[in-house]
N, C-alpha and C positions, 0 to 999 in steps of 0.2 A: 501720515502720508498715504498709508494702505487705505484708510476710510475715504480719503480724498479721491484716490484713484477709482475705488468702487462707485463713489457718488458721481464721478465723471462719466462712468459708462451709461448712466441713465439718460444721457443726451444722445446716445446712439439709438437709432430706430429699433425697437424690439423685433419688428417683423423681419429683420435680416434673415436670410437663409442660414440655418444653424450650421449646415454642412461647411460653410466657408468661414466660420467663426475663427478657426486657427489662422487661416490666411489672412483674415482682416487684422487680427491681433498683430501678426507680423508686419504686414505691409501697411496698414492704414490705422488701425485701432490705437496702437501706442503713440504714433505722432499726433494724432487728433486729441488723444487724451492729454498729452503733454501740453499742446497748444491751449486747449480749453482750460486746463488746469492753471496755466500761466495767467490766462485772462481773468479767470474767477478769482484767483489768489495771487494778487501782485507781489512782487518780490519784496520781501521785508528783511530787515537786518536781523540776522540770527546769530546769537552769541556762538562764538567759536570756542570750542573745547579742545582744540588742537588735535582732533581725531582725523586720521588720514585713512582714505580708502585704499589700503594696500592689496586687498584682494583683487579688485578690479585691474590693478597694474600688473598682475601676474600674466605670463604668457598663456596663449590659448590652450596649449597641451596640458598645462598644469590645471588650469580651470576645468578642463574636461575630466581629469583624474578626480577633481573634488566633487563634480556632479556624479561621478559614478558612485560615490559613497551615500548618495541620498536616493530615496525612491523616484522613479520616472516622473510621477505627477509633480513632485517638487522641483525636479530638474526642469521640466518644461515651463513651470511657473516663473523661473527666473527671467524669462524673456521680457517681463514687463520691467525689470529693474532699471535698465538704462539701455542706450544704444550699444554700449560695450557688451551687454549680455544678450542682446537680441538673438543672436545666431549661435551662441556658444553650445546650447543644448542640441543643436543639429549635428554636432560632431561626437556626441556621446555614443560609444559602440555598443551599448547594452540598453534595451528597452523592455520594460516589463509592464504591461497593461493589465495583468491579471489582478493586481491589488485594487483595481478600481471597482470591482464588483465582489460583493460579499457572497461566499458560497452558501452560508447559512440562511440569509434573508433574501438573496437574490435581488439586492438593492444596489443601486450605484452608491459607492461610498467614497468618492474622491474627497480628500481632505485638503487642508491648506488653502492657499489663495485661490488655486484652481477650483477646488471644491465650492468656495464662497461665491466666485463668478458663476458657476454652474447653478447654485442655489438662486442667485439673483435673477437669472433669466429664465430658468425652467423649474417650476415647482413640482410637477407630476413626475413620478418615477419613470413611466414610459416615455416622456419627453427626454429625460436624462439619458435613457438607453439609446434613443435616436441620435441624440447629440453625441454621445460617446462613440458610437459607430463612425460617425462622420469625422469626429475628432481624431480617432485612430488613423482613418484614412488620410486626412490632410496632413497629419503630423508625419506619417510615414513618407508621403510625397515630398515634405519639406526636409526630411533627413538627408544629410550630406556626408556622413562618415564613409570613407572608402571601404571599410570592412565592418560588417555588423557581427559582432562577437556573439550576441545572444538576443533573441526576440521571443517574447512570450505574449500571446493574445488570447483573451477569453471572450466569447460572445454568449450573452446569457439566453434565458428562455423567452425572450420577446419575439415578436412577430415581423420585426422589421427586416425581412429577407432581402427585398430589393432595393435597400438603401444604399448599399455598397457591394462591390464585387470582392469577396474575400480572396478569391484566386489572385487578385492583383497584389494582395499583401504577401502571398507566398512568392510570387514573381519578383517583387521588390527585394525580398529577403534573399532570394537565390542570386539575383543580380548583385546584391551587396556582399556576396561570398559569405553568408551566414555560417556560423559554426554550431550554434545551439538554437533549436527552434522548438517551441512548445505551442500548440495550437488546440484550443477547446471550443467546440461549437455545440451549444446546447439549445439552439433555437428549435422551434416547433415544426420547422420545414422538413422536407426529405433530406436524407444524407447528401452532403455536398462532395462532388468529385474535385479533387485538387489538380492543379496544373501539372503537365507531364514533367516539366523541368525540375520539379521537386525530387523526382526519382533519378535524376542524373547530376544531382549537385555534388561536386567532388570535394567541396569544403566542409560538408555537413558531418559533425562528429557526433551530435546528440540530437535525437528527434523524438518528440512526444505528440501523439495524435489522440484525441478524445472525443467521444460521443458522436454527433451527427456528421461523420466523415465517411465517405465511400472510398475504400482503398481499392483502386483500380490502377494496377501497376502495369504500365505499358512494357512493350518488348521492343528494343532491349532497354534494360534499366541497370544503373550502375551507381552504387554509393560507395566509392572505395575508402572513405575515411570514417564511415559510420561505425560507431563502437556501442552506442547506447540507444536502445529503441523501446518506446512504451506505446502499447497499442491498447487504449482503454475504451472498451465498450464501442468500438468502431464496427462498420459493416464492410464485409469484404464482397467484391463483385463475384468471386467464385474462389475455390480452393487453389486453382492455378495461380490466381492473382497473389495470394498469400505465399505461395511457394516461389514465385518470382521476386516478391519483395525480399524474402530472407536470402535468397541465393544471390541477390545483388549486393549483399552486405558482406563481403569476404572476411572483414575484421570484426565482425559483431561479437562483443564480449558479454553485454548485459541485455536481457530481453525480459520485459515485464508485460504480461498479458491479462487483460481483464475481459471476460467474454460474457455474452448474453445469448439467449436461445434464438434470436433472429439475426445472426451475423452471417448466415449463408454458408457456414462451414461445417461439415460433418466430420471429416478426418482432418484434425489439426496437426499438420506435420511440421515438426521443428527440426530442421536440418541446417546446422550452423557448426562448421568444424572448430571455430575457436571460441565458441560460446562457454563462458565461465560461470555466469549467474543466471538462473531462470526462475521467474516467479509467474505462477499460472493460477488464476483465480477465475472460477466458473460457478457462480451461486446464483446468477440472475436468470432463473428458469421460467418456464411457463406458469401461468396463474395457478394451476393445479399441482405445481411442483414436479411436473414431468419435463423431460427434455428428449429431443430427438436422440436416438441411440447413435452414438459415435465413438470416436476413439481419439486418443492422445498418442502421437508417435514422437519420440525424442531420439534423434540421432546427432549427438554432440559429444564426441569422444573427450574434448577438453573440460567438460562440465565439472565444476567443483562444488557449487551450491545450488540447491533446488528446493523451492517452496511451492507446494501444490495444495490448493483448497479447491475441491471439486465436489459439488453436491449432485451432479448428474450421475448416471450410471454408465458413463463411458468406460471403455476398456483402455488399458494402459500398456504401453511397450516401450522398452528402452534398448537402443541398439549400441553396439561397440563398447558396452560395459565401462562407462567412465569411472574414474576413481573419485567418487564423491567425498567431500570432507564434511559438509553440513547439509542436512535435510530436514525439512518440516513438511510432514505428510498428513493430510486431512481429506480423505475422500471416502465415497460410499461403495466403491467397487473394490472387490478383492483383486490385488495386482497379481500378475503372473510371476513365476519363479525367477525369471531373468530381472524383473523389476526389483524384486526383493533382494536378490543376490547383489544388485548394484549398490545396496545400502551397506554392505559388509565392510566398506572402506571408510565410512563416516566417522568423524571424530565428535560431531555434535548432532544429536538426533532429537527431534521432537515429533512425537507420534500421537495422533488422535485415534483412540480406540472406540469403536462402536460395534454394534451387531453386524452391520454391513461391511465394515472394515475388516473384521476378522473372518468373516464367512462369506461375503460377496454373493455371487450368484447361487452358490450351493446353500447359502442360508436362505434365500428366497424360495428355492425349490423345496427345501426340507420344511420350512415354514408353511408353505402351501399345503404339502402333503400331510403334515401333522394337523393342520388346521381342519382339513376335510376329515381326517380320522377322528379327531376329537368331536366334531359335529356329529358324525355318524355314531360314534360310540355313545355319546350323550343321549342322542335321540333313541337309540336301541336299547341301552343297558343302564342309562342314567348314571353312569360313573362320574365321579367327581372330575371336573375339568382341570382343577389344579394339579392333580397327579400327573395327567398326560402333559400339561404344561411344564412341570418340573422336569419330566423326563426329556422333553424337548430341549429345554434349557441346558441340561447336562450334556446332551450330544452337541449342542450348539457351541458351548464353551470349550469343548475339547478341540474344536477345529482351530481355535486361535493359537494353539501351541506352536504351529509351524512359523509364526512370525519370529519366534525367539529361539525355538529348539533345533531349527534346521540351518541357521545362519550363525556363523562365528563373527562377532564384532571386535576383532582384536585391536582396532585402532579407536574405539569409542572411549571418549573421556567424559563427555556430558550428555545426559539423557533426561528428557522431560516426557512423562507419560501423562496424557490428558484423557480422561474417560468421560464420554457423553452418555453412556448406558451403564447400567449396573451389570458388571460381568463378572465371572469367576476369574479374577485377574492376578491373584497372588502367586499361584504356581507358574503361570507363563513368565511372571516378572523374575521369579527365581532362576528359570531357564536363561533369561536375559543376563542375569548376574553371573551365571556359570559361564556364559559364552562371551563376557566382556572383562577380560582379565585386567584391563587398564583404566576402568571407570573410576573417575574421581568425583563426579557430581551426579546425584540422582534426585530428581523432582517429581513429585506425584500431585496431580491436580484433579480433584473430584468436584469442583464447584459447578460444572456444567451438567451434572446428572439431575435430571428434572423428575424422574420417577421416584415417588415417595417410598414405594415397596422395596425393601432390601431383600435381594435373592441371595441363596446361599453362596458361602465362600468356602473354599477348601484350602487347607494349609497343612503341609507335611514337611517337617524339618528335613532338609537334604542330608544325604549321608556324608557328604564332603563339604567343607566351607568354600564358597567361591573365592577364587584368588583375588578379586578386586577388593574384597572386604578385608583381607589380611594384609594387603600391601598398598592400597591406592585410595579407596573411598575416603574423601575428605569432607564433603558437603552432602547432607541429606535433609530434604525439606518436603513437607506434606501439607498441601492446602485442603481444607475441610476434612480434618481428621475427626471421626466419630467415636472411635474407641471400641469397635466391635471386637469380640473375642479373638477371632482370626487375625484381625489387624494388630491387636496388642501382641500376639505371639510373634507376628512378623517384626514388629518393631523391636521386641525384646531380643530377637535373634540378631537383628541388624546391630543393635547397641553392644550385645555381648561379643561380636565378632569383628567389628570395624575398628581395627587397631590404630588406623591413621586418622580417625575422625576428628574434624575440627569444629564443625558446627552442625547441629541438628535443630531445624525450625519447624514449628507446627502453627498452621492457621486454624483458629477456632471462630465460630460465628460471634460468640459473646461469651464474657466471663460472668454473666449476670445469672446463669441457672446452675443448679446443682451438678447436673451432668458434666458440664464443661469444666467446672472446678475439680470434679473428681477425676476427669481425664487428665488434667494438668498434674494433679498430684501423683496420679498413677505413673505418668511419664517420668516425672522427677525421681520416683522411687526405683526405677529400673536400673539395673546395673549397667554401667558403660566401661568397657575395657579401656577405652582411651580416656584417661584421667584429666587430660587437658581440654576435652571437648566442651563446647558451649551448648546449652540447651535453651532455645529461644522460643517465645510464644507471641502470637500476634492475634488480636481480636479484630483487626481491621480487614478491610476488603483487599488491600494490597498485601503482599508478602515479600519477604527478603529474596532478592535475586543473587545470583552467583557473585556478582560484583559488589554486593553489599548494599545496593540501592534498592528502594522499594518500587515496584512496578504492579500495574493493574493485572 
């Protein structure tokens, strides 16, 4: 029957305006198809197997619930089944058009019957994009659900800017009292300003805006129900517009921000009194890796979880000292004391250590001074540069102690240290252990170090055993363990004093060479005070996580 329906479409003039295809399907296409099919294929006696169409006999609300369980493209395709199904899909309260375009290949990937119809009429991918825009437009106009629970729309990188008015899609969603709205605009045109009624939608709970969208928030603006907000690579009219946006969301709990260097914001001010979760990602810099010097200001006293990845050199400040529970910190600028102090309450900490992280602006200044000094010294006295460089390195690494020596992490239970530069990090880590009496999980990751040269490490056994080793540390893992002398001494100390240790895991590049086998035997021979502890090795890229699952 499906093949017959597809062949029946061949009699419809291919030159029809594609934008009206959906309305033609609903109003004219299906009746014509059924009529033509009945003429082409006269009724024949068909053996009855006693199969009854019980699904179509179900009430409309139950059929709508069934369609909610399938992708939107399949729900829309049910319109051609029979008259009974022709308008059921229009009552489905959730529409997701994102699945119709592949993020990887940027191609229209509509499957099922709808996809086959699309393939039959439009072979070229740009024609499919044009059709898809009009398809979304017409299907939204035909939609009749009194409340739109969720709407997700994605427009790809095509140039079909004038085909539809995307603002009407937003107006339709707001008029339908939408609760969850996701809008991705990737086309090559200038950023699009969305209609003002979006910023006064009193039913909106979750909102995601991405790419070529101009955030121009009118005054007044009020989103009294909004709790979840995603701003992904959008452009802001100005900093005041950003401030009005956040201030219009009094109940905002989750904020996810992805920035780029052309977003028109220098001071990114986040003021949200009930914000609990913040993810801030700023790595899309200018071509030469530079960014306009700015700042991130956080004023969210209820904040519990914070994830920051920032490769600019913006400054950071945090107000009202929130009691953070989980933090993931990866930035190039050295934070101020108040920011670092706010981490004292965390229970789970992931910290990326680099030269810039531990030294910040002072590092840049010292590096510049010593660079000039090295050049002058070399030119005048021809003294070995490596000596001066080593002296610089010693001073440099001494500055990182403040991350761990001046802050007490009395609530810290899980800590992951990621090194992207070869630093003198063992002694600072011991300060962290001394100041983290309740630490249960410690993970060290050195896979991101790209410099082949191994700079000096310092290790001095502390005068007193950290309390976490005696009473709490249960899991210790090390990714990319190389077995340097100082590292061996550090591991030996951990094993000899961790009375509660349950698992120690080490990731090696491979077990195929002599050095790795030697390191494994060396670790196995070390004394472990916890006789019940397990020693695990992994030669794969992934390593054991705290939960026991492997992760990249």
